[in-house]
N, C-alpha and C positions, 0 to 999 in steps of 0.2 A: 039760580043765578048767583046766589050768594056763594055758592061753592066755586063757581067759575071765577068770581072776583078774588076769593081767597087763593085759589090755585094760581091765578095770575099774579097775585102779590108775592107768593112764594117763589115763583119762577123769576121774578124780577130781582130778587136778592141773589140769585145764583150767578156766579162769574162765568161768562161764556168761554173764557180761555182755559178753564179747568174742566177736563172731560169727566164724564160720569164713570162711576166704578165699573159698571157693566161694560162700558166701552173699553176701558183700560184692560179688563180681564180678557175680552175677546181679542183685542189687539195684541196682547202679550201671548195669548194662545196661538194666534196666527204667526206671530214672529218666531215662536219656538218651533212651530211646524216647518216654517221656511228655513230656519237655521239647521234643523235636523236634516232636512232634505238636502241642503247644500253640503253639510258635513258628510252625509252618507253618499251622495252622488258626485258632486262637483269637486270637492276638495281632494279626494284620492286621485282622480284623473288629473287634476291640476298639479298636485305634488308629483305625480308620476311624470308628467310632462316636464316639470322643472328639474326633476332628478335626471331624466334622460338628457335634457339640455346641458346640465352640469357635467354629466358623465362624458358627453360628446365634447364639451369644451375642455375638460381635463384630458381626454384622449388626444385631442388636437394639440394641447399644450405639450403633452408627453411626446407626441410625434414630432412636434417642432423642436423640442429639446434634443430628441434623438437625431433629427436631421442636422441640427446645429452642431452636435458632437461629431457626427460623421463628417460634416463640412470642415470642422476644425482639424480632424484627423487627416482628411484629404489635403488640407492646406499645409499641414506639417509635413506630410509625405511629399507633396509637391515641392515644398521649400527644400527638403532634404535632397530630393532628386535634382533640383535645380543647382544646389550647391555642389553635388557630385558631378553634374554635367559641366559646371564651370571649372571645377578642379581638373576634370578629365580633359576638357578643352585646353586648359593651360598646360597640362602635361603633354598633350599631343602637339601643341604649338612649340613647346620647348624641345620636344623630340624632333620635330620638323626642322627647327633652327639648328639643332646639333647635326642632324642628317645633312642639312644644307652646307654647314661648315665642313663636314667630313667629305662631301662630294666635291666642294671647291678645292679642298686640300688634295684630294686624289687627282683632280683635273690638273692642278698646278704641278703635282709630282709627275703626272704623265706628260705634261707639256715640257717639263724640264728634261725628262728622259728622252722625249722625242727630239727636243732641241739639241741635246748632247749627241744623239745618234746622227741627226742631220749634220751637225758640225763635224763629227768624226768622219762621216762619209765624204763631206766636202773636203776635209783636210786630206783624206786618203786619195780622193780624186785629184786634188791639187798636186799632191806629192807625185802621183803617177804621171800627171801631165808634165810636171816639172822634170821628172826623170826622162820622160819621152822627149821633151823639148831639149834637155841637156844632151841626150844621146844624138838627137838629130843635129843639134848645133855643133856637137863635137865632130860629127861626120862632115858637116859642111865646112867647118873651120879647118879641119884636117885637110880636106880636099883643096880648099883655097890656099892653105899654107904650103902644101906640096906643089901646087901650080905656081905659086909665087916663088918658092924656093927653086923650082926647076927653071923658072925664068931668070932668076938671079944667078944661079950657078951655071946655067947653060946645059945642064945634064938632065936627063930624064930620071925622075925618082919614082918610077912606076913599080918598083919592087915593093910589094905589099907589106911584107914583114918589116923591112927596113923603114918604110914610110910610116907604118903604124907605130913603131917605136919612137921615131922622131916626133910625131904628132903627140903621142902620149907624154913624152918628156916636155914638150913645149907647153901643153895644157897644164901639166903639173906645176911648171914654173909660173904660169899665169895665175893659177889658183893660189900658189904660195904668196905671190906678190899681192894679190887681192886680199888675202888673209892678213898680211902685215899692214896693208893700207887701212883695212877695216879696224884693226886693233889700235892703230895710232889715232884714228879719228875718234 
């Protein structure tokens, strides 16, 4: 019993928060085994997984950069094509405006030529009608003058050659007197 009391006294001096050396050695040995197992099995697969993810992210970033560069190139190309299309549209518009002016000028010229032709035809027709009316009037005036002269003289002036000469002389005198009256007015 004495031994039991001495053993109990020795254990009472011992701090329960500080483990025994044998417990520390076994815990350290278990820790080393677990660490070696993790380093040997889990860390390589974990680093491989992280490396794969990093490569995928870098690949996606490279693809995104490439897509952005392509988009910028396409935007520049589109902008250049748009500028070309605008300049081409302006050129076509200007060409259409010039063509319109040319067509209007041609139509005006054709209208002027047509108006001149119509005027010339109308003047020729008027001149022909005036000559026809003058000839017809000359014949009627001559006939009336001969009838009147026959009534005044009391003789028949049916001789055509003599009557035609008298009528022509009479009309020439009338035209001369009209010409003098027109010049005085």
